[in-house]
N, C-alpha and C positions, 0 to 999 in steps of 0.2 A: 209135850214131851211125855213119852210112856216108857217106864222102866219096870221089867219083871224083877221082883225081889222076893227074898225069903226073910222073914222077920229076924231070924237068928243071925243073919249076916249084918244087921245094923241095930244092935241092942240100944234101947233108949233108957236112960237112967231113972226117969221119974215121969209120972203121968197124973193128970187130973181131968175132971169133966170139962169139956170145952163149951163155953157159953155162947149161944147163938148171937151173932152180930150182924148189923146191916152192912151193906157193901161199903158205904162211906166211912165206916169205922175201921176198915182194913187198911189203915194208913199209919206210917211212921213219920214223925217230924224230925228232920235233920237240919243242922246248921250248915249252910252252903255259902259259897262266894259267887256272886253274880257279876259278870262283866258286861258293861254296856257303854258304847261310845268311848272306849278307852279308859273308863273308870270302873273300879270294883266296889262292891258293897256286900257286907255280911247280912244275911237274913235267913229266917226259917223257911223250909221247903217241905211240902207234903209228898211222900213217896209211897207208891202202892206196895202193899205186902205181897210177897210171893212165897208160898209155903209148900213143902212136900205133903201131899195128902195120900195116905195109904188106904185103899179100899180092901177091907178084910171081910170075907164072906164066911160065915159060920166058923170063925176062928182061923181061917186060912187066908194069909195075905195074898192078894191076887195081882195088884198093880199099884204103882205109886205115880201120882200126877203132880205137877207143879201148878198151883192154882191160888187164886185169891181166897182167903179163909172166911168166906161169907156165903150164905145160902147153900150150906154144905148138904143138907138133906135133899134139896132140889138136885144138887150135883149127883148125889148117890143114886137117886131114882133115874135121872136122865141118862147118866153114863151106863147104868145097868140096862136100860131099855135100848139105847142106840147101839150098844155092843151085843145085843141079842141074849143077854143073860136072863132078862125077864121079858114077858110079853104083856103083862098087866100089873098094875100097882099092887094088887092084892098078894102078889108073889113075894113081896118084901114084908116081913112081919114087924120089923122094928129096926131103928138105927140109933146107935150110941156113938157119940163123938168124944174122943179122948185126946187131950193136948199132951204132947210129949216134950220135955224140957231138957236142955243141957244141965249138967251138974251145977254150973255157975248161974243158971237162971233163964237164959234166952230160950224162946220157943224153937224147937228143932223140927217139929212136924205135928201132924194131926192124923190119928187113925179113925176111920169111919168103920165101926163094927156093924155089919149088915146081917140081920137074921133073914136068911133066904129059905124059901120053901124047899122041901126035900127033893122034889123032882128037878127043880132048876139047879139045885146044888149038885145033884148027881151028874147032870149034863155038863156043868161047869168043870167038875173034877175030871170027867171023861175027856173034855177038850184039853185040859192041862196035861193029861197023860199022853194024849196024841202028839203034843208039842215036845215032850221030853226027849232030848237026845237027837232031835232032827234039825237039819239045816233049814232055816226059814228063808223067806224071800226078802227079809229086812224091813217089812212094812208092819209096824205095830205088833210084832211077835206072831204074825200069821204064818201058818205052816205052808201054804201055797197061795198062788195068786187068786185061786177060786175063793179063798176065805176072805180076801180083801173086800170083794164086792158082795154086800149082803142083799138079801131079797127085800125090796121095799114093801110097805103095806099097800095093798090094793085099794084104789079109790072105789067107794061104794055108792057115791052120789054125785051131784053137781059140785064143781069146784069154783072157788072165787075167781072173779075176773078183776084185773088190776089195771087202773088207769094211771096216766102220768100225773094227773092232779092228785090222786090218792098217794102216790109216792111222795110228791111234794109235801102234802099234809103230814105224812108220817115222818119225813126228815125234819120238819119244823117241830113236831111234837116230841121227837126223841131227845133233842138237845137238853131239855129241862129235866129229863128223867135219867140222866147219867151223872149222878153226884160224884162218884169216884173218879170218873174221867175229868170232871170239872176241877176236882181238887188236885189231881196228879198228872193228867195228860198221858197216862200210861196204859189205859185199859181199853178193851173191846166191849161192845154191847151187842146183844141179840134181842130182838123185840118182836112181839106179835102186834100186827095192825089189822084192823077190820077193813071191809070193802071200801069204806070212805076214807081210809088213811088214819083213823084215830088209833093211837098207840095205847094198847090195853095192858101190856105186860112187858117188863124189861128186866134182863139180868146182865150183870157186868162181871168181867174177869180179865186178868192179865192175858189169858189164853183165849183165842177166838172159839176153839172147840169147846172149852169149858163153859164159856158164856152160853153157847147154844145148848149144851147138855143141861145146864142149870135152867134154861128157859123151858126145855121140854120136860124136865123133871117137875117144874112148877105146875105145868099143865096136868101132868099125871096126878100130882098130889091134890089138885083142885077137882079131880074127877072128870076132866074133859073127855067127851066121847069123840074120839078121833074119826069115827065114821061119819060124823056130821059137822064137826068143828071147822073143817077146812072149806066148807061151803061159803064161809063168811070171813075167813082169816088167812093171813099170809105172814111170811117171816122176812124181817129186815136185819141185816148185819152190817156193822161198821167196818168189817174186815174185807179181805179178798175172799173170793168164793172158790175154795179148793174142793176137790171131789168129796172129801170127808164131810164138808158142810152140806153139799147137795144130798149126800147119802143119809146123813142124820135127819134132815128134814123129811126125806122120802120114807125113812124107817117108821115114822109116826103118821104117815099118810098125807103129809103136805106136798104141794105141787108147785110152790112158788118160793123163790129165794131172790131177794133184791139186795145187792151188795154195793157198798160205797166205793169199793176198789175193783180190781180186775178179777175175772175168773181164770182158772187154768184150763188148758186144752182138754185135760181129762175130765174136769168138771163139766165142760160144755158137752163132751161126748156122752157123759152119763146123763145129763139133763135131757139131751135129745132122745136117748134110749128110753127114759122114763116118761117122755111127753111132758116135760117140766118147763115152767117159765123161769128162765134164768136171766137176770138183768145185772149188769155191772156199771161202774162209773156213775152211780146215781147221784145227781146233784139237782138243785132246784131248777126246774124247767128243762132238764135234759137227762138222758141215760142212754145206754147201749143195750139192745136186746140180743142175746146170744142164742136163745132157744125159746120157742113159743112166741106169743104175741101179746102186746098190751091191748086193752079194750078200745082205746081211742083210735079212730080211723086213720089218723095221720101218723100213728106210731110206726117206726120201722122195725121189721122183724127179720132176723137172720136165722135161718133154719139149717 
């Protein structure tokens, strides 16, 4: 969910530095009543946190997202990159996270104060001015349909080939790397796997787009060279494959998205336009290929 905001419209009474936490710490424990086979029992239950996160660039609030309050620096870098605000990690000079609390104590939200390079900030302000007072198409604050579809990063070298056995290996490896999902059953994950299917990086969030932004942000912060990285790596998501998911992967030069659920028709069209491998309904030993082809000779490809 994306909401354009002005800080003065939602004043927050108190703030403090937000301490970095791991995903599995973004949990509240509630006392619930569980019914099973006609009998009830009271017990504690872990519930995933969902918090408003304001991204504030050079003192100006740009957007508020509802997200899991973990891996927030990754989120800031990834969102900034996939939204076209930055094109390189060096264009962010620093990030400070501030927790904002209600007067009676509970957390109300978190502000990510992002110090942005002058050129990128000027472009961001120009974009905001262009949107002021105009009727948008209703898609994430875009002024026109042309703004919805961003230009993907061009591939500069060979791209990874993915086999059904590699997908199986990645699915098996992902389960043990989703601690927040194991605790709550409420979150999505996005993962990087290598050509053999070994999972090398995972990020979780209550929102599928946020999980992918966090994943991409983690790659940026690690200094990954996207011009060569995708020769041996691909993206796996536990969610459906919407067009935004395809586009976010393409924005950083990736050409493969494997999803546990279905794609949308727009995602398939975009994948075919990008020459992208898009796979849905991935389960052990089976999947459906909507664009591109798996490397195994018996894989079915639908173009």
